[in-house]
C-alpha positions in Angstrom: 0.0 0.0 0.0 1.2 3.5 -0.8 0.3 6.3 1.7 2.3 9.0 0.1 1.0 12.3 -1.3 -0.2 12.2 -4.9 0.6 14.9 -7.4 -2.2 16.8 -9.0 -1.7 15.3 -12.5 -1.9 11.7 -11.2 -4.8 12.4 -8.9 -7.0 13.4 -11.8 -6.0 10.4 -13.8 -4.3 12.4 -16.5 -7.5 14.1 -17.6 -7.5 17.8 -16.9 -10.6 19.8 -16.2 -9.3 22.8 -18.2 -10.7 22.9 -21.7 -8.0 23.6 -24.2 -8.9 24.2 -27.8 -6.8 21.2 -29.0 -8.6 18.9 -26.5 -12.0 20.1 -27.6 -11.2 19.6 -31.2 -10.0 16.0 -30.4 -13.1 15.3 -28.5 -15.3 16.6 -31.3 -13.4 14.4 -33.9 -13.9 11.3 -31.7 -17.6 12.0 -31.2 -18.2 12.5 -34.9 -16.3 9.3 -35.7 -18.4 7.3 -33.3 -21.5 8.8 -34.7 -20.4 8.0 -38.3 -19.9 4.4 -37.3 -23.5 4.1 -36.0 -25.2 5.7 -39.1 -27.8 3.4 -40.6 -27.3 1.8 -44.0 -28.8 3.3 -47.1 -32.6 3.1 -47.1 -32.9 1.3 -50.4 -30.8 -1.6 -49.2 -32.6 -1.8 -45.9 -36.0 -2.1 -47.5 -35.0 -4.8 -49.9 -34.0 -7.2 -47.2 -36.9 -9.0 -45.6 -36.5 -9.0 -41.8 -37.5 -12.1 -39.9 -39.4 -11.7 -36.6 -40.1 -14.0 -33.8 -43.9 -14.3 -33.7 -45.9 -15.9 -30.9 -49.5 -16.8 -31.5 -51.5 -17.5 -28.3 -54.8 -19.3 -28.6 -57.3 -19.7 -25.8 -60.8 -21.2 -25.7 -63.3 -23.0 -23.6 -63.8 -25.7 -26.3 -60.8 -28.0 -26.7 -61.9 -29.5 -30.1 -62.2 -26.0 -31.7 -58.9 -25.0 -30.2 -57.0 -28.0 -31.5 -58.5 -27.6 -34.9 -57.3 -24.0 -35.2 -53.9 -25.0 -33.9 -53.6 -27.8 -36.5 -54.6 -25.3 -39.3 -52.0 -22.7 -38.1 -49.2 -25.3 -37.9 -50.1 -26.8 -41.3 -50.1 -23.3 -42.8 -46.7 -22.5 -41.3 -45.1 -25.7 -42.5 -46.6 -25.2 -46.0 -44.7 -21.8 -46.2 -41.5 -23.5 -44.9 -41.4 -21.5 -41.7 -39.8 -22.5 -38.4 -42.8 -23.7 -36.3 -42.5 -24.6 -32.6 -45.6 -25.9 -30.9 -48.4 -26.0 -30.2 -47.3 -25.9 -26.6 -50.1 -26.8 -24.1 -50.2 -24.3 -21.3 -51.9 -25.3 -18.0 -55.7 -25.2 -18.0 -57.2 -22.5 -15.9 -60.2 -23.7 -13.9 -62.5 -21.0 -12.5 -64.9 -22.2 -9.8 -68.0 -20.4 -8.5 -70.0 -21.9 -5.7 -73.5 -20.3 -5.0 -76.6 -21.1 -3.0 -79.5 -22.6 -4.9 -82.2 -20.9 -2.8 -82.7 -17.2 -3.5 -84.4 -16.4 -0.2 -81.8 -17.9 2.2 -84.4 -20.1 4.0 -84.6 -23.9 3.9 -81.8 -26.4 3.5 -78.4 -25.1 2.6 -78.0 -26.5 -0.9 -75.2 -25.3 -3.2 -74.5 -25.2 -6.9 -70.9 -25.5 -8.1 -70.1 -24.1 -11.5 -66.7 -24.3 -13.2 -65.2 -22.8 -16.4 -62.1 -24.4 -18.0 -60.0 -22.1 -20.2 -57.5 -24.0 -22.4 -54.5 -22.3 -23.9 -52.0 -23.1 -26.6 -48.9 -21.2 -27.8 -47.3 -21.5 -31.2 -43.9 -19.8 -32.0 -43.0 -18.9 -35.6 -40.0 -17.2 -37.3 -41.1 -15.2 -40.3 -42.0 -11.8 -41.7 -45.2 -10.2 -40.6 -46.7 -10.3 -44.1 -46.5 -14.1 -44.2 -48.1 -14.3 -40.7 -51.0 -12.2 -42.0 -51.5 -14.8 -44.8 -51.3 -17.7 -42.3 -53.7 -16.2 -39.7 -56.3 -15.4 -42.4 -57.7 -18.9 -42.0 -61.2 -19.3 -40.7 -61.0 -19.2 -36.9 -63.5 -21.4 -35.1 -66.1 -19.7 -32.9 -65.1 -19.2 -29.3 -61.3 -19.3 -30.0 -59.4 -16.1 -29.1 -56.2 -15.4 -31.1 -53.4 -13.1 -29.8 -50.4 -12.4 -32.1 -47.3 -10.9 -30.6 -44.4 -9.8 -32.9 -40.9 -9.4 -31.4 -37.8 -8.0 -33.1 -35.1 -10.6 -34.0 
């Protein structure tokens, strides 16, 4: 360990707080060079390349048969277009329970009704351009099936 007194030049780490014209010119050169390296490519070239996106299609329904039919149609459409298809991934079924009294007045024997709603969910992941996904998802969706499409950058 060194307990001696530091000189002013070594204490500041070699960087002076005074702004000399030469130092400012050097700083400006460096900043413009960094900016030039980060400039985007020409617009014509950028538009010609088709960007691939990660696309997640989430399907949910109370009816399992309709849900599986829509999943099969989406996967078949993706494979026909030669896309990378992952899924359908079966997510846990949500079971919603409601227990209520049968009698509206509150008198008599305590009898109860138990109702439940099961919500089934499937997830399909694709890698493609958004235009192709519009074509795939234009299939006829069964009644009662909710479709959610999420597009992420590559």
